[in-house]
N, C-alpha and C positions, 0 to 999 in steps of 0.2 A: 785577347780583346779587353782585358781589364774588368774589374768588378762592375763599373758603370755600364759597360757594353753588355755584360752578361745579364744584368738586371733588366736593361731595356729590351733585350731579345726575349727573355722569359716573359716580360710583361706583354709584348706583342703576340707571342705564341698563345698565352692564356686568353687574351682578349679575342683573338681570331677563333679559338676553339669554343668560346662560350656560345656562339650562335648555334652550334650543333647540340648544345645541352639545354636548349629551351625547355622549360617545364621540369627539369630534372634537378635543379639546384635551389635550395632554400636560402643559402647565405654564402658569401664569399669572404674569406679571411685573407687580407693582404698585409704586406710588409713594406716599410718605408723605401723610397727612392726606386721602387720597381713596380708601381701599381697604377700609374696615371691612366693608361689605355684600358686596363682591366676595370678600373673604377668607372670610367666613362661608359664603357660598354655595358657594365652591369646596371648603371643608372638608366641607360636607354632601354634595357630589357626589363627593368622593374625588379631587379634582384637586390635584396639588402646586402650591404657591405660593412665590414669592419676593418679598421686599419690598426695594426699593432703599433704601440708606442713603447718600444723597449727602453727609451730614455725620455727625459723631460722635453718640453717644447724646444725644438732645435735652436731657435734664435736665443732663447734663454741660456741654453747650454753653451753656445758659442760665446755669449757675452760674459758669463761667469768664468769660464775657463780662460778666456783672453785676459780678463782682469787679474786672475791669479797668476798666470804666466808672466805678465808684465810686472807684477809685484815681486815675483821671485827672480826675474831676469832670465827666464827660460823661454826659448822659442820652440814651439812644436815643429816637428819635421814636416816638410811639404807632403800633402796627401793624408796626414793624420786625420782620423775620423772626427776629432774635435777641434781641428783648425778651421777657421771660418772659410766656408765655401758657398758663395752666393748662388751658384747653380743648384747645389743640393738643397739649399734653403728654399729656393724658388719652387722646386719640384715638390718638396715636402709640404709647403704651404698650400699648393694646389691640391695635393692629396688630402690634406686636412679638410678642405672644403667639400671635396667630392664624396668622401666616405660618410656613411650614415652614422657610424659610431666609431669613436676613438677608444681603443682598449688600453686603459691605464692600469699598470700593475701595482701602483701605489698611490696613496693620497698626495704625496709630494708631486708626482708627475701630473696628477689631475689638477693640482693647484696652479702649476705653471701655465696650464691652458686657461683656467678660469681667470687668471691675472691678465690674460690677453683677450678677454672678452668672449670666450667660447661659452656656449650654452651648457649648463650642467647636464641637460638631457642628452647631449651628444657624447658626454664623457662617461664611459662605461667601465666600472672597476672589475678587474679580474686579478689573478695573482700567478706567480710562478711556483716552482716547487723543487724537490730533490728526490733522488732515487734512493729509497730506504734500504735497498739491497746493497748499494755501494757505500752509502754514507751512514754508518752506524757507530754508536759509542763504544769505547773500550770498557771491558769488564774489570780492568785493573784500577785500583784506587790510586789517586795521585798522592805523592809524598809532599806534604806542605813545606817540609824543611828545605826542599830544593828551590823554593821561591816560585814566583808566578811565571808561567810560560805563556807568552802572548805571541800571536801570529798575525801578520798582515799577508794576505794572499790576493794577487791581482796584478794588473798592469801598473808598474811604478811610474806614475805620471802625476803632475800637479793636481789634476782633477780628482784623484783618489785620496788626496790629503795625507800622503805618507809623511810629509814634512811636519804636519801637525802631530801625527802619531809619535814621531821621533822626539819632538820637543817635549811633549807631555810625558813620554816614557822617561826621559832623562831628568825631568823635573820632579818626577814622582819618587817615592821611596822604593818602588818595586825594582828599579834598575840595579840596586845594590846587591841583591841576591838572585834576581830573576833573569830570564832570557827573553829577548825579543827576536823572533824569527821573521825574516822577510822573504817571501816566495814570489818571485815575479821578475820580469825583465824591465829595465829602465829605459825611458825614452832618452835620446841623446841630450847631454847637458844637465839633466836632472840629478844624476848620481853625483856629479862633480859638485853641484851646489850643496849637496847634503853630506859631502865626504867627511867633514869633521864629526858629525853625529854618527854616521855609519861606522866610524872607526872605533867607537866605544866598545870595550870588551864584552859588554852585555848584549850587543847587537850582532846577529849572524845573518849575513846576506847569502841566501841559498840559490838565487837565480831561478830559472824556470824549473818546475817540478811536475812530474807526471804521477806522483804518489801522494796527491793531496789528501785523500781520505785517511791514509795511514799517518800522515804528518799531523793532521788536525786532531786525531785521536790522542796525540801526546801533549796537546795544549789545553790550557785552562780557558783562554779567551781569544776570540777573533776580534781584531780592531779594524774598523773601516771608517775613517773620518772624512768621507767624500764631501765635496762641495756640490756635486751634481751626479745623480744616478737615475736609473729607472727603478729597478728593484733588484739589487745585486744578487745574482745566483749564489755566490759564495756565502752569503748570509744564511740562506736556506740550508746549504750543505754543511755549514759549520754547526748549525743547530742539530742536524742529524747526527753529527759526530760528538756532540756533547760539549761544544765550546759555548761559553757565555758570550753573547753579542755585546760589543762596546762600539756603538755606531753613532754617526751623526744623524740629524733629522732629515738629511738630504740623500740618504742611502736607499730609501724606499724599503727598508727592512721590516719584516713582519715580527715585531716584538713590542712588548709593553714595558715602559720604563719602570724599573724597580719591581717588575713582575717576572718577565722572562729575559731581561737584559737591561742595559743602561744606554740611554740616549742623551746626546748633547747637541747643542746648537752648532751647526756647521761653522768651523773656524774658531770655536771657543776653546782655546788651549787650557785656560785656567780650569774650566769645568772638567775637561778631559783628564787633566792631571789629577784632580781630586778623585775622579772615578777610578782611575788606575790604582791610586794609592788605597782607596777604600777596598777594592777587591783583593789587593795584596795583604792588607792588614786585617781584613774581616773574612776569614775563610768560611765562616758560617753563612755569610751573605752569598758568597760565591757558590757554595753548594746548594743553597736554597734556590738561587736563580737557575742553576744548572738543572736541578730536579724539575722545576716548573717548566723550563724550556723543553726538556725531553718529554715530559708528560703530555705536552700539547703539540709535539713535533708532527704527529699524524695529521694535523690541520694544515701543514705546509708541504706535504708530499706532492708529487706530480699527479697522483690519483685525486687528491683534494683539489688541485688546480684544474684538472680536467672537468670535475663536477661544476666548479665555479664558472669555467669558460662556457660550458654548455648553457648555464643559466644566462650568461651574458648574451649568447647567440639568441636565445628565446626572447630576451628583452628587446633587442634590436629588431628582430622580426616582428614582434608585436607592435612596436612603435611605427614601423614602416607600413604595416598593414592598416593601422588606424589612419595614417596620413594619406595613403594611396590604396584604398581597398580594392580598386579594380585592376591594379598592376600586378598582383600576385595571385597565385593559384589558391586552392582550398586552404583554409586556416590550419596551421600546424598544431596538432594536439600537444598539450604540455607534457604528455608522456611519450611523445614521439621524438626520436633523435633527428635533428636537422640533417639534410643532405648537404654536405660541405664541399666547397671548392677551395 
């Protein structure tokens, strides 16, 4: 039945079952393109709702990705999640309006909604995380004489900015003695556009990998120069493995520039080149950033994310109670966990 059919069926089932849960649910957490009926039913019943925003505002994402693809001369395959789809956009815009709160995992995501006139009160910040049991740093010291080892991990598509990473790598001094690993699958046509840069001996294309934690433990840096993201999970996981983040301001990564990583303006190859060179030539800086990132990594685990999400639920419930005090049952204590659907 396809993903769209599955989402619609799930939405219809949840909406129909809500009637039987009257008075038993404090808040409903929904996901995009499969929530219209659920959100409408919840509104009718006076149950607060939140809508997950795993990416930026969809119209913004479509526009940014389309411009980048046109600039590169690459066409996304039909049905790709970031190829413009007017029906998906229509549904998501309806969901935006129906939900009481939009859960934004990064300031970047939040800003894309503010830029389209959404009320700050509707945009609720939370975050994602990583599993510290799976993603942990190596105890072995890196040999600086081997050069910088940098990894890109994710879908190899224009949106992720791999072309910017390759340009900056080959313009930096790091490529002379270092290694750039690329773990991911290319969308059709994109690899061919980058073939000359991918052929450089310092670049290794690994394809899809299912041993990412082990692989990241062998690397100094994770690079992700995305032009649009929500809050890329791989940036959390890389921090857990001891990689220093080298990311654009559109990745939604949780890191402080020159504190726990390095951040550049999306698309700024000059700045990215300088940052790669700086990490290659100043191993002291690399180690300081790595130590600071690891010392605060506990703040970006899934446990920490769960705590923040619980607070987000409470904020939305409190706002809904203030706006519609007669629609909801007894006030939820700040010490009580919400009953979640």
